[in-house]
C-alpha distance (Angstrom), angle and dihedral (degrees) to the residues before:
residue distance angle dihedral
M1 . . .
D2 3.81 . .
N3 3.81 111.9 .
K4 3.77 92.6 -131.2
S5 3.80 92.0 58.4
L6 3.68 89.5 59.6
R7 3.86 123.2 86.8
L8 3.87 114.0 -155.9
L9 3.68 126.1 -155.6
L10 3.82 116.0 -157.1
A11 3.79 118.4 -147.6
G12 3.76 121.2 -170.2
L13 3.75 108.0 49.2
P14 3.03 131.3 176.0
G15 3.80 84.8 30.6
Q16 3.88 118.2 113.3
M17 3.88 97.5 -114.8
A18 3.82 94.6 44.6
S19 3.77 89.9 46.4
A20 3.88 90.8 53.7
L21 3.66 89.3 55.0
V22 3.79 101.3 55.7
K23 3.87 99.8 81.5
P24 3.78 95.6 39.8
L25 3.77 92.9 49.8
Q26 3.83 93.6 44.9
G27 3.79 86.8 54.2
Q28 3.80 94.7 58.4
F29 3.80 108.9 17.8
S30 3.82 139.8 37.8
L31 3.83 102.8 -99.4
A32 3.71 121.7 -158.3
P33 3.83 113.8 -113.2
F34 3.67 91.0 -122.8
A35 3.73 137.0 52.0
L36 3.91 135.2 -155.2
S37 3.84 111.9 -111.7
G38 3.74 135.6 -177.9
D39 3.79 85.9 -149.3
G40 3.84 111.0 79.8
T41 3.82 95.9 178.6
R42 3.76 98.6 73.2
V43 3.89 120.8 78.3
K44 3.83 99.9 -162.1
S45 3.88 138.6 9.9
R46 3.76 125.6 -173.9
G47 3.86 87.5 -11.7
L48 3.82 95.3 -54.6
A49 3.77 126.2 113.4
L50 3.77 111.1 -117.2
I51 3.83 118.3 -131.4
P52 3.79 115.3 -152.4
P53 3.76 121.4 -133.1
L54 3.73 100.6 -97.6
E55 3.76 89.3 56.9
H56 3.79 99.4 46.5
E57 3.77 101.0 97.3
D58 3.85 94.5 47.3
A59 3.71 92.7 48.1
L60 3.85 91.9 48.0
T61 3.75 92.6 46.2
R62 3.84 92.1 53.4
L63 3.80 91.2 45.9
K64 3.84 91.1 51.5
E65 3.83 91.4 50.1
E66 3.90 92.3 52.1
H67 3.82 95.3 38.9
P68 3.90 111.5 28.3
N69 3.89 89.4 -178.1
T70 3.88 92.6 66.4
I71 3.77 121.5 142.8
A72 3.86 123.7 -173.5
V73 3.81 121.7 -139.7
D74 3.78 108.1 -158.4
F75 3.73 128.2 -163.8
T76 3.67 98.9 149.9
A77 3.90 126.7 141.8
P78 3.76 118.3 -66.7
G79 3.72 94.0 -109.1
A80 3.78 91.4 62.8
V81 3.71 98.6 52.0
N82 3.76 99.9 99.4
R83 3.77 96.1 36.3
N84 3.87 91.0 52.8
A85 3.79 94.3 45.6
E86 3.80 92.4 53.1
M87 3.73 88.8 48.8
Y88 3.75 93.5 52.7
A89 3.85 86.8 48.4
R90 3.72 95.3 52.4
C91 3.91 89.8 46.8
G92 3.83 93.4 46.8
V93 3.83 91.0 -122.1
P94 4.02 118.3 148.0
F95 3.75 112.4 -139.0
V96 3.76 146.6 -165.2
M97 3.77 112.1 -142.6
G98 3.72 124.6 -172.2
T99 3.85 97.8 164.5
T100 3.79 117.4 115.6
G101 3.79 124.8 -143.0
G102 3.86 132.6 49.7
D103 3.70 126.3 88.4
R104 3.77 103.7 -49.2
E105 3.82 94.8 -167.0
K106 3.74 91.8 55.1
L107 3.76 91.3 43.1
A108 3.85 91.3 57.0
Q109 3.83 92.6 42.0
A110 3.81 89.8 55.1
V111 3.79 90.4 57.6
K112 3.72 95.1 44.9
N113 3.73 93.1 49.0
S114 3.73 95.5 49.6
G115 3.70 102.3 50.3
I116 3.96 95.3 -124.9
C117 3.84 119.7 115.6
A118 3.74 130.3 -130.8
V119 3.73 144.2 179.2
I120 3.86 108.3 -132.6
A121 3.76 119.6 -178.8
P122 3.91 137.6 152.2
N123 3.75 87.2 -145.3
M124 3.84 129.2 39.3
A125 3.81 98.0 -177.1
L126 3.73 107.8 107.9
P127 3.90 98.4 -150.5
V128 3.82 89.7 54.3
V129 3.73 89.4 45.7
V130 3.76 89.3 55.2
F131 3.78 89.0 50.9
Q132 3.89 87.9 53.5
A133 3.83 88.4 50.8
M134 3.68 91.5 55.0
M135 3.84 92.1 47.6
E136 3.84 89.0 52.5
Y137 3.79 91.6 49.6
A138 3.86 90.3 52.1
A139 3.77 90.9 46.1
E140 3.92 92.2 52.6
T141 3.79 97.5 38.6
F142 3.95 100.8 41.0
P143 3.95 106.6 30.0
G144 3.73 111.1 -174.7
A145 3.74 94.0 7.9
F146 3.93 92.8 129.4
A147 3.89 94.1 47.7
G148 3.80 110.9 140.0
L149 3.86 95.5 30.8
E150 3.70 122.4 110.9
L151 3.75 121.7 -135.4
A152 3.69 139.7 -149.4
I153 3.82 126.6 -179.6
V154 3.85 125.0 -164.7
E155 3.76 120.0 -176.7
S156 3.85 127.1 -178.8
H157 3.83 125.2 -163.5
Q158 3.83 133.6 161.4
V159 3.71 113.8 -66.7
A160 3.91 92.2 -107.9
K161 3.87 91.5 64.9
K162 3.82 103.8 94.2
D163 3.84 101.3 176.7
T164 3.75 129.0 70.7
S165 3.72 116.6 -92.0
G166 3.85 112.8 -83.2
T167 3.77 89.5 -151.4
A168 3.79 92.8 57.0
K169 3.89 91.5 48.0
A170 3.78 89.5 52.7
V171 3.82 90.8 51.7
V172 3.81 90.2 47.2
A173 3.92 88.9 63.3
C174 3.88 88.3 55.6
F175 3.80 94.0 51.6
K176 3.73 91.1 47.1
A177 3.82 87.4 54.5
L178 3.81 86.7 48.9
G179 3.75 92.0 60.1
I180 3.84 104.7 -92.2
P181 3.80 117.4 123.0
F182 3.88 103.1 -138.5
E183 3.74 133.8 143.0
P184 3.82 130.1 -152.0
E185 3.89 87.8 -116.7
Q186 3.78 88.5 66.6
I187 3.88 92.4 62.9
I188 3.91 111.9 111.3
Q189 3.70 111.0 -132.1
I190 3.83 120.6 -155.7
R191 3.85 114.9 -159.9
N192 3.82 96.6 147.1
L193 3.83 116.5 107.6
Y194 3.77 93.3 -144.0
H195 3.74 94.5 54.5
Q196 3.77 93.1 42.3
R197 3.84 89.6 56.6
V198 3.84 90.6 48.0
L199 3.88 86.7 51.0
G200 3.85 88.0 56.2
V201 3.75 102.4 -107.6
P202 3.77 107.9 158.1
E203 3.84 115.9 -109.8
W204 3.84 91.7 -122.1
A205 3.78 90.4 54.9
L206 3.81 102.1 49.6
G207 3.70 90.5 97.4
G208 3.80 92.9 54.2
H209 3.81 126.2 18.4
G210 3.65 145.1 111.8
W211 3.80 119.2 -149.1
H212 3.76 122.9 173.6
K213 3.93 134.7 -179.0
Y214 3.74 124.5 -173.1
M215 3.78 109.3 -168.2
L216 3.81 121.7 -173.0
R217 3.80 126.2 179.9
S218 3.80 146.7 157.9
L219 3.79 127.4 177.5
A220 3.74 90.7 -79.7
V221 3.83 105.3 26.1
Q222 3.75 136.3 53.9
L223 3.85 126.3 -179.6
M224 3.78 128.8 176.9
F225 3.73 130.4 -168.5
E226 3.82 120.7 -176.3
H227 3.74 137.0 171.6
N228 3.75 124.3 178.4
I229 3.85 130.2 -171.5
S230 3.68 117.9 -172.1
G231 3.79 117.8 -166.7
R232 3.78 127.3 0.3
E233 3.81 103.3 -88.8
P234 3.82 96.8 97.2
Y235 3.80 88.5 53.4
V236 3.78 92.9 49.1
D237 3.87 90.0 51.1
G238 3.87 90.2 50.4
V239 3.86 91.3 49.0
I240 3.79 91.8 52.1
K241 3.81 91.8 51.6
S242 3.84 88.6 46.1
I243 3.74 89.7 56.9
G244 3.76 96.3 50.3
F245 3.87 88.7 46.3
L246 3.77 93.7 49.8
A247 3.76 92.5 45.8
D248 3.93 91.2 52.5
K249 3.83 90.3 50.8
V250 3.79 92.8 49.3
A251 3.80 92.0 47.1
A252 3.91 88.5 50.9
G253 3.74 89.3 55.3
A254 3.95 103.7 -103.3
K255 3.82 114.1 163.1
G256 3.71 133.2 -170.0
Q257 3.84 93.3 1.0
V258 3.77 126.5 145.8
Y259 3.79 115.1 -155.7
S260 3.70 131.5 -166.3
M261 3.78 130.2 -148.6
I262 3.77 86.4 -104.7
D263 3.80 89.1 65.1
V264 3.85 87.3 47.6
A265 3.87 90.0 51.9
K266 3.82 92.2 48.1
A267 3.82 89.5 54.8
Q268 3.75 94.8 53.7
């Protein structure tokens, strides 16, 4: 599907990730002149009118009627994940969602029951997604291979991110399959600027980053995996690729499908 035939609706302004997407999306797609926001007190952000929560569905319905090829790009707060997905399902609007949190099973079920399609991923940075794919391959191919090792996970994100890294949670599932008893609640969060500087996060990236360390050890063995994203550009690139991927799937007639960033990466 041609990019210019799409109409994108951004959800999540004035949040930082949604704000970072405005100019890149405007450069490649037709972006709706308004955005869905959880903040009803602001009139505009990044040149877009903000629609408060009580008016979201009416605005989305009108947009869908005027522009049938509408796709929502959602980076709202974790608490809005399921509510937004159910709204997109009712309105028949495919969506790309990078927000973590919410009930992920209900999220996927809302898509499957509705007939729309969506790309849903806790991390939109393709290099990190490939790392996740490698971990999933190891978990499926070598179950129990890390039994006997102890695991510690440290993740650092900007202070404004309140929930635990969705990427770290996804990797935890792989380590459990590899034989390490570990729960997401054991992940160590760093949201303190001083500790982030000590960790090595560049000053310019303190307001937007995702640094992860996975440390495994026994008396005789030590393994460490690390992936660090500084700034938001890698996520923006992944979002743009996800939009193109989803538009092609919709144009091909796909219905009720939930895609991951691994699916997007395989299609590149």
